[in-house]
C-alpha positions in Angstrom: 12.9 -2.9 32.3 11.3 -4.6 35.5 7.9 -6.4 35.4 5.4 -6.6 38.6 6.4 -10.0 39.9 3.1 -12.3 40.7 5.1 -15.8 40.8 7.4 -18.1 39.0 4.9 -18.4 36.1 5.2 -15.0 35.3 8.8 -15.4 35.0 8.7 -18.5 32.4 6.1 -16.1 30.4 8.4 -12.8 30.4 11.3 -15.6 29.1 8.8 -17.1 26.4 8.0 -13.8 25.3 11.7 -12.4 25.0 12.3 -15.6 23.0 9.6 -15.4 20.6 10.4 -11.4 20.2 14.0 -12.6 19.4 12.7 -15.1 17.1 10.4 -13.1 15.2 13.0 -10.1 14.9 15.5 -12.4 13.1 16.4 -12.5 9.4 16.3 -16.3 9.7 12.5 -15.9 10.9 11.7 -13.3 8.0 13.1 -15.5 5.3 11.3 -18.7 6.3 8.1 -16.9 6.8 8.6 -15.1 3.3 9.1 -18.8 1.9 6.5 -20.3 3.4 3.7 -17.6 2.5 4.4 -18.0 -0.9 4.4 -21.9 -0.6 0.9 -21.7 1.2 -0.5 -19.2 -1.1 0.1 -21.7 -4.0 -1.2 -24.6 -2.2 -4.5 -22.7 -1.3 -4.1 -22.9 2.4 -6.5 -20.6 4.2 -5.0 -17.5 5.8 -1.3 -18.3 4.4 0.3 -15.4 6.3 -1.1 -16.5 10.0 -0.3 -20.2 9.0 3.2 -19.5 7.7 4.1 -17.5 10.8 3.0 -20.4 13.2 4.7 -22.6 11.7 7.9 -20.4 11.0 7.8 -19.7 14.8 7.5 -23.2 15.9 10.3 -24.6 13.5 12.7 -21.7 14.6 11.7 -22.1 18.4 12.2 -26.1 18.2 15.5 -25.6 16.5 16.6 -23.4 18.9 15.7 -25.6 21.8 16.9 -28.5 20.2 20.3 -27.3 18.2 21.9 -30.6 17.9 19.1 -32.5 16.8 18.7 -33.8 19.8 14.7 -33.3 19.8 13.0 -36.2 21.8 9.4 -37.0 20.8 6.4 -36.4 22.9 5.1 -39.3 24.7 
C-alpha cells in the first residue's frame, strides 16, 4: 500500500507505525502486557491496562532497537 508523500518525516512516521504494529501483535508483547497488568493491578497503579501497554511497548521497542544490550543512555 502506498501512502501520500509529503516529506521525509512521513516516511519515518510510517516506519515507526509499522514497527509499533509489529510489536503489538507479537506473542511476546501480549504475554508481557498480561503479566504487567496483573502486577500493576496488585500494586494499585491507576489505569493498569494503559500503563502496562505503554511500559510493554517501550520495553520491547528498546530491546528491538538495541538487541545486544548496546543501549547508550540519553545525554
